[in-house]
C-alpha positions, -999 to 999 in steps of 0.1 A, spaced: -37 144 2 -49 163 34 -23 164 62 -31 163 98 -57 135 96 -64 112 124 -47 80 130 -73 53 136 -50 22 137 -14 9 135 -3 -26 127 32 -43 129 40 -71 107 71 -92 110 85 -109 79 116 -126 70 133 -129 36 121 -97 21 145 -92 -9 150 -51 -8 135 -19 6 110 -16 -24 96 -48 -17 91 -39 21 74 -4 12 49 -21 -14 41 -48 11 34 -25 38 12 -4 16 -7 -36 6 -9 -44 45 -24 -8 49 -50 -11 23 -62 -46 36 -64 -29 71 -85 -1 59 -111 -26 42 -112 -47 73 -121 -18 93 -150 -7 67 -134 26 59 -146 43 28 -115 65 25 -81 66 34 -47 78 28 -15 58 30 20 75 34 51 62 22 90 71 16 91 56 -19 78 81 -46 83 52 -71 61 28 -52 35 56 -46 35 62 -84 32 28 -93 3 20 -71 -15 54 -83 -11 41 -118 -37 20 -137 -11 5 -158 5 -31 -153 38 -32 -137 62 -59 -147 90 -53 -121 95 -78 -92 70 -61 -70 44 -61 -98 21 -86 -82 21 -66 -47 15 -33 -69 -15 -52 -87 -30 -63 -56 -29 -27 -41 -44 -15 -72 -74 -41 -73 -81 -33 -41 -79 4 -40 -113 5 -58 -130 -6 -25 -126 29 -13 
C-alpha cells in the first residue's frame, strides 16, 4: 500500500458491549469501508493494527470465527472499489 496518502475523512463511533479488541478492529474496518462507499471513492486503503484482521479481510475464504460475519461484510463490500 502506498504511504503518505491524503486523509479525506475521519469518523468516530461509540459502541458498547463489544466483546474483544479483534471485534473492535474488524468493526472499525467495516465502518471505514462503508464510509469510503458513501463518499463515492473508487480506491482507498484501510490501515489497522491487527495483521490477523487485515489478512482475513484480504482473503476470499469464509471466516468461521466469532467475527466472521463482520469479515464477510467487508469482503463483500470491498468489491465496490
